[in-house]
C-alpha positions in Angstrom: 189.6 69.8 -35.6 186.0 70.0 -36.1 184.4 66.9 -37.2 183.1 67.3 -40.8 180.0 65.4 -40.1 178.8 68.2 -37.8 179.1 70.7 -40.6 177.3 68.6 -43.4 173.7 69.7 -44.0 172.6 66.9 -46.3 169.7 65.5 -48.1 169.4 62.6 -50.5 167.2 59.9 -51.9 169.2 57.1 -50.2 171.1 54.3 -51.6 167.5 52.3 -51.4 166.1 54.6 -54.3 169.3 54.1 -56.3 169.8 50.4 -55.8 166.6 48.9 -55.4 165.0 47.0 -58.4 162.2 49.0 -60.4 160.2 46.0 -59.3 160.2 47.0 -55.8 159.5 50.8 -56.8 156.4 49.6 -58.8 154.8 48.1 -55.7 150.8 48.2 -55.9 149.9 51.8 -54.9 148.1 51.8 -51.3 144.6 52.9 -51.1 144.0 56.6 -51.2 141.0 59.0 -51.1 139.1 59.3 -54.2 140.4 62.6 -55.2 144.0 61.7 -54.6 144.6 60.9 -58.1 143.6 64.3 -59.2 145.9 66.0 -56.5 149.1 68.0 -57.7 152.4 66.9 -56.6 152.4 69.5 -53.8 148.9 68.7 -52.7 149.8 65.0 -52.6 153.1 65.8 -50.6 151.2 68.0 -48.1 148.7 65.3 -47.4 151.4 62.5 -47.0 153.2 64.9 -44.5 150.1 65.5 -42.6 149.6 61.7 -42.4 153.4 61.5 -41.5 154.3 59.3 -44.5 157.4 61.2 -44.9 159.4 58.6 -47.0 156.8 59.1 -50.0 156.5 62.7 -49.6 160.3 62.7 -49.8 160.2 60.8 -53.1 157.5 63.1 -54.5 159.2 66.2 -53.7 162.6 65.2 -55.0 161.1 64.0 -58.4 159.2 67.5 -58.6 162.7 69.3 -57.7 164.4 66.9 -60.1 162.0 68.0 -63.0 162.1 71.8 -62.6 164.3 74.5 -61.1 164.2 74.6 -57.2 161.2 76.3 -55.7 160.4 77.9 -52.4 157.3 75.7 -51.3 159.0 72.4 -52.5 162.2 73.0 -50.5 160.1 74.0 -47.6 157.9 71.0 -47.5 161.1 68.9 -48.2 162.6 70.4 -45.0 159.7 69.4 -43.0 160.0 65.9 -44.4 163.5 65.9 -43.2 162.4 67.1 -39.7 159.8 64.3 -39.6 162.6 61.8 -40.4 164.5 63.4 -37.5 167.3 64.4 -39.8 168.2 67.8 -38.5 170.9 68.9 -40.6 169.1 67.8 -43.7 166.2 70.0 -42.7 168.6 72.9 -41.9 170.2 72.9 -45.5 166.6 72.8 -47.2 165.1 75.6 -45.0 168.2 77.6 -45.8 167.8 76.9 -49.7 164.1 78.0 -49.2 165.0 81.2 -47.7 167.7 81.7 -50.4 165.2 80.8 -53.1 162.8 83.6 -51.7 165.6 86.2 -51.8 166.2 85.4 -55.2 162.9 86.3 -56.3 163.4 89.9 -55.4 162.3 92.2 -52.8 158.6 91.9 -53.5 157.6 88.1 -53.8 154.0 87.1 -53.6 152.5 87.0 -50.2 152.0 83.1 -50.0 155.7 82.7 -50.9 156.8 85.4 -48.5 154.8 83.7 -45.6 156.6 80.4 -46.6 159.9 82.0 -46.5 159.3 83.5 -43.1 158.2 80.2 -41.7 161.2 78.5 -43.0 163.6 81.3 -41.6 162.0 81.0 -38.2 162.6 77.0 -38.3 165.9 77.6 -39.5 166.9 79.9 -36.5 165.2 77.3 -34.2 167.2 74.3 -35.7 170.7 75.7 -36.6 171.8 76.9 -33.3 175.2 75.4 -33.7 175.8 77.1 -37.0 176.8 80.6 -35.5 179.0 79.2 -33.2 180.7 77.3 -35.9 181.0 80.6 -38.1 182.5 82.3 -35.1 185.0 79.7 -34.3 186.1 80.1 -38.2 186.4 83.9 -37.7 188.5 83.6 -34.3 191.2 81.5 -36.0 191.1 83.0 -39.5 194.0 85.6 -38.9 197.6 84.5 -39.5 196.5 80.9 -39.9 199.5 78.4 -40.9 199.2 75.8 -43.4 200.3 72.4 -42.1 198.9 69.8 -44.4 195.7 69.0 -46.4 194.3 66.7 -44.0 194.8 69.1 -41.2 192.6 71.7 -42.7 189.4 72.4 -40.7 186.0 72.1 -42.4 185.3 75.3 -40.8 185.7 77.0 -44.0 182.5 75.5 -45.4 180.7 77.7 -42.8 181.8 80.7 -44.7 181.0 79.8 -48.4 178.1 80.7 -50.5 178.1 78.4 -53.6 176.1 78.3 -56.8 173.1 76.1 -56.0 173.7 72.7 -57.5 170.6 71.9 -59.6 168.7 69.0 -58.4 169.2 67.1 -61.8 172.9 67.1 -60.6 172.4 66.4 -57.1 169.3 64.4 -55.8 169.5 62.0 -58.7 166.8 59.3 -59.0 169.5 57.1 -60.7 170.2 56.0 -63.9 167.8 53.0 -63.5 164.7 55.4 -62.8 165.7 57.7 -65.8 165.8 54.7 -68.1 162.5 53.6 -66.8 160.9 56.9 -67.9 162.4 56.4 -71.4 160.9 53.0 -71.6 157.4 54.3 -70.8 157.2 53.9 -67.0 155.4 56.7 -65.1 155.7 58.3 -61.4 152.5 58.5 -59.5 153.0 61.4 -57.3 149.7 60.5 -55.3 151.4 57.3 -54.0 155.0 58.0 -54.6 155.6 55.0 -56.7 156.9 54.1 -60.2 154.2 52.5 -62.4 154.9 49.9 -65.0 153.2 50.1 -68.5 150.7 47.4 -69.3 152.2 44.3 -71.0 153.5 45.2 -74.5 153.5 49.0 -73.7 157.1 49.2 -72.8 159.2 51.2 -75.4 162.7 49.9 -76.6 165.6 51.9 -75.0 169.2 50.9 -74.5 170.8 52.8 -71.7 174.1 54.4 -72.3 175.0 53.9 -68.5 175.6 50.7 -66.8 175.4 50.7 -63.1 177.2 47.7 -61.4 176.8 48.9 -57.6 175.7 51.6 -55.4 176.3 55.2 -56.4 177.3 57.8 -54.0 175.9 61.0 -55.4 176.4 64.3 -53.7 173.6 65.7 -51.3 172.6 69.1 -50.3 174.8 71.2 -48.2 173.9 74.3 -46.5 176.2 76.6 -48.9 174.3 75.5 -51.8 176.7 73.2 -53.3 176.6 69.3 -53.1 178.2 67.5 -50.2 180.3 64.2 -50.2 181.2 62.7 -47.0 184.3 60.9 -48.1 186.1 60.4 -51.5 189.6 59.5 -52.6 190.8 59.1 -49.2 189.7 62.7 -48.3 186.7 63.7 -46.0 184.3 66.6 -46.1 184.1 67.6 -49.7 181.8 70.3 -51.6 180.8 69.5 -55.1 180.1 71.8 -58.0 179.1 71.5 -61.5 178.7 73.9 -64.5 175.2 74.2 -65.5 174.8 71.4 -68.3 172.0 73.4 -70.0 173.4 76.8 -70.1 177.1 76.2 -69.8 177.4 78.7 -67.2 180.3 77.9 -64.4 179.6 77.4 -60.8 181.1 79.4 -58.2 182.3 79.2 -54.4 182.3 82.7 -52.9 184.4 83.3 -50.0 185.8 86.3 -48.0 189.4 86.5 -46.8 188.3 87.9 -43.4 191.5 86.9 -41.8 193.5 89.1 -44.4 195.9 86.3 -45.1 198.4 86.3 -48.0 197.6 82.9 -49.8 194.6 80.9 -51.0 195.0 77.3 -50.6 192.6 74.8 -52.7 192.5 71.0 -52.7 190.5 69.9 -55.7 189.7 66.9 -58.1 187.5 65.9 -60.7 184.5 64.0 -59.0 185.5 60.5 -60.4 186.0 59.3 -56.9 182.2 58.6 -56.1 181.4 56.4 -58.9 183.9 53.5 -59.1 181.2 51.0 -60.3 179.7 53.5 -62.9 180.6 53.1 -66.6 179.7 56.0 -68.9 180.7 56.8 -72.3 183.0 59.6 -71.3 186.2 58.3 -69.4 186.0 59.0 -65.6 190.0 58.9 -65.6 190.0 61.6 -68.2 187.5 63.9 -66.6 188.6 67.4 -65.9 187.4 71.0 -65.3 188.9 74.5 -65.5 189.5 76.0 -62.1 189.5 79.8 -62.2 190.2 82.3 -59.2 188.8 85.9 -59.4 189.1 89.0 -57.1 186.4 91.1 -58.4 186.9 91.3 -62.3 190.6 90.2 -62.0 191.5 86.6 -62.7 194.2 85.6 -60.4 194.6 82.0 -61.4 193.6 79.5 -63.9 194.4 75.9 -64.4 193.0 72.5 -65.8 192.5 70.1 -62.9 191.6 66.5 -63.7 192.2 62.9 -63.4 191.9 60.5 -60.7 194.1 62.5 -58.2 193.8 65.4 -55.8 195.5 68.4 -56.8 196.8 70.8 -53.7 197.0 74.4 -55.1 198.8 77.3 -53.4 197.7 80.8 -54.8 199.4 84.1 -54.2 197.0 86.7 -53.7 199.5 89.3 -55.0 198.0 93.1 -54.7 195.2 91.5 -52.5 197.4 90.1 -49.9 196.3 91.2 -46.5 193.1 92.5 -47.5 189.6 91.4 -46.5 188.2 90.8 -50.1 185.9 88.4 -51.6 187.4 85.7 -53.6 185.5 83.5 -56.2 186.7 80.1 -57.2 185.0 78.9 -60.2 184.2 75.4 -61.8 184.2 76.1 -65.6 183.6 73.8 -68.4 186.7 73.1 -70.5 189.7 71.2 -70.7 190.2 67.9 -72.7 186.9 66.3 -71.5 183.8 67.9 -72.6 181.3 65.7 -70.9 182.5 65.6 -67.2 183.4 69.0 -65.9 182.2 68.6 -62.2 184.6 69.7 -59.4 185.3 68.2 -55.7 186.8 70.8 -53.2 188.3 69.2 -50.1 189.2 72.5 -48.8 189.2 76.4 -50.1 190.7 78.5 -47.3 193.1 81.4 -46.6 196.5 81.1 -44.9 199.5 83.2 -44.1 201.9 80.9 -45.8 
């Protein structure tokens, strides 16, 4: 059994950003060069990295990635931040996302971004020396693999997955307290990496729909592109997906049946376990999503999964038994709860029985 921690390529704001009071985020900004106030967020982050002020650079970059779709340079700079903070797995995940973002731009990206991607690929190869060994270990054990129990499934399956990239507004969340601050008129100073409170009398009235009563364990970046949660609901090593809340498009996990097995087994749940102290308008216990399984254009399975429980599924691959085919596991909006459609996957793997 491979320790799930060795497979987790994680990033995160950390509990400090989620639980610290806004007053601590609004500490007086440190002295900066005269032109710092006019710097773009990327320029500010580059300067912080050069000065080895990695914590502030992390905050600036995460706020940038939260406000817009992921970009090659922001991801590469954030990976450098994680290297500076000696967070190897975190850096691996972000360099992988940088390379992937560059690939998604097409065969002819602009030269500046191509150079950034080349540098990220080289850093990824240097850091991720254990990745190829783990992927090979999965391949060596893939054929005729028996299913014993959910807790006995190795997290090596995560090395084979390509997932829809969970957007940062569903991943590296600044926390409800920070979002509420924006609505009240607070601003974020990217030159110093701090929140700034308006002058007395300048706050706007705002009643938050969410009440936080304790630390929130939000998912963090995994090298597959999904979110990663270390432990939830008594299970360890979990990938998190969520349909795009803007476009309503589903999220997907893609994985090949390289062992040519007969059955796909999935351990899934709604992501209710990580927010035991979070009260929202939608009931967490009623959260659900539609789990679809496809081989090519053929839908092999569809079921609503929900509630505060784990659902363990055994899916017969039918005409695709014993074939090396790509299987798509989809988290789609639907079911009884229209607002909470995320999915947790404890395992998605192929077995002979």
